[in-house]
C-alpha positions, 0 to 999 in steps of 0.5 A: 499499499506504500508503494502507492502512496509513493507514486502518488507523491511523484505524481504531486511532484510532477505537476506541481513545480512550487514545491510548498504544497508538496511540502505541507500535502507530505506532512499532513499524511497519507489521507491529504496524499490520498485526496490530493490524488482524486483532486488531480485525477480530476482536474486532468480530466480524460484524454479525448480524442474525439470531438465533443458536442459543444466543439461540433457547434462551435467549428463553424466559427473556425477558420478556413481555406476558402477560394476568394477568387473564381478560378479556371480548372488547372490554375494554381493556387496561390495566396491571391486566390485561397485564404483563411477565412471564417466559417470553418467548412474548408480544409484546415488552414495547416494545409495552406501550404499543402495546397499552394503551389498546386492545381486547381482540378477543376473550375472553382467559383470564388467563396467556395469552401476548399476540398481535396478533391478540387485540388489536383 
């Protein structure tokens, strides 16, 4: 059982760089360490890699890549005809560098959210 408390102390040390709170917790004994561990677990929560309901609702307010000037099939994507704007219906802005210099697969009207199907 003591081994579990040792790991809890290590967890507190790893997460608390202040040191004073750790010293107080060690002086107060094992029940406090148990309380600290439970509190830390609740504060840290669980890792979730899926999109939550609130995030899905707010996704539309994020930026994404849009075609801002009419393009013909085969025309090269440049900073002049692709921009990162709202709403979040197009490709994520992190793909801007990947898109620039590539060609349009078909004619694209301005105001169209950029999708991979539109890129050659």
